[in-house]
N, C-alpha and C positions, 0 to 999 in steps of 0.2 A: 617734745615731739607735737609737731601742728596736729591740728583733726579736722577731719575735712567740713567743709558745710554738712548743713542739716537742711534736711527737706524743711521748705518753706522759708528759709533764708534769700533774702536778696545777693543777688550777683554784686560783690564788690567791682568797684571800677579800677582800671587799670590805663597805663598811656604807655604803651611798647611799638618797636621799631618792628616792620615787618619786611621781607626780603622782596616785599616790591618796591620798598624805596619809604612806602608811608608811616605813618606814627598809627595807631589806632587808641583807641577807648571806647569802653563801656557803650556809648550812647550814638557811637556810629554804628553800629548795629539794630536801634531803633526800628528800620524799616520793614526789620523782621520779626515771623510772628515767635519761633524760636530758635533760641542761641544755644550750640552743643559748641563749648569749648571743651578744649582737652588738650591735657599735656603729656607731652610727646620727647622724644628726644630721637640722635640718626643712630647710634649707639647699640641697644640694646634689642638683643635675641625677641625678648617677649612684645616688644615697639616694633621690631624689624617682623616681626613673624604675623601680627595682626595689620601690617599696612593696607594690604589688598579688603580687607572684609572693611575696614574703616575708609576705602577711600568707596568705597558700592553701598557703603552705605549713605553718607554724603551724597554720592549723587543720586540715589534712589528718594532722597528727601529734599535733594536741591529747590525741585520745583513746587514743592509745598511751604514755602518761607521758612525754611530752616536753612540758616546758616551757621557752618562748622568753624571754626578756630580753633587754631591749634597751638600752643607755645610752647617753646623749650626754653627749659631753667637750668640745664645743664653746663657745669663748668668746661671748658675747652683746656682749661689747666689741665681736667682731670682725664675727660675723653675730648681729646683733640674732633674728634668726628662731628661732636655736636659744635662747632666755632659758625659764626655766621654763612662765612664764605659756603661753608659744606649742606647749610641748611638750604641757601640758594642753589645751589647744585638738587637739594634732594628734591625739592620740588619742581625742578626741570623734567626730571623721569621718571616716570614719566607726570605733565601735567598734573599737579593735585587741586583735587578740588577744594579749596580751603585757604583762608587766610593761615599765612605761618608767622607766628610773634616768637621775638627772641625777650626774654624774662633776661637778662643778662648779671642784675644784682640777688638774683634765685627771691626776691621780696614779694612776687605776685604767688608766685606757689606757696608762699610761707603763707599767707594770704586767705587761698583758698581751703591749704591744710592737706596740700599733697604730701604721699609721702610714698609714691611709689607711681609707676608709669607702665604703661598708659593709664592714663584717669580721665575721665569723663566726666562735665560737669552742664546736667542738659535744663537749659530755665524757658519760662512759659512767657508770654509778652510783657508783663509786667515783671520780668526778671526776678520770679522767685522760685527758687529750688524745686525740679519737678524728680528729675532721678540723677544718681551719683553712682559711677561704674567704674569699673578699671577693665571694660570689655565695652568693643564700639556697639553702642545699645541705643535707640533711640524709644523712650520707654511705651507702653500701650498709648499711654495717654495723651502718646502725639501722633500715632498710627494709624 
């Protein structure tokens, strides 16, 4: 079973495709003071019920140098709602204030130690973990 990153650990790099047609890695977010990576999906009640709070949090901190990056690691073979095509549709209704990435192999979720969703990892400007939570939150050090 994977273990989540610990406070102070560096953000693991990744190279993942986005629903916007680009592929992103960790250094693509160097211009942002804070990086909030959250693992999510399209089908789970816990995720969908927290979606509006996540949206409001991302919008609240958008002008403060914080970027939210969503990662979906679920297999469409298990949950068809989590297919890449459905990810593309989800960000359109209403338009999401984050970049939505697809972890098709689930390798990035394993590296980050994700065992449930949603799970949020907040990294400082050095990309060291300052907050880890299963609820959309920016820890007090960032607010």
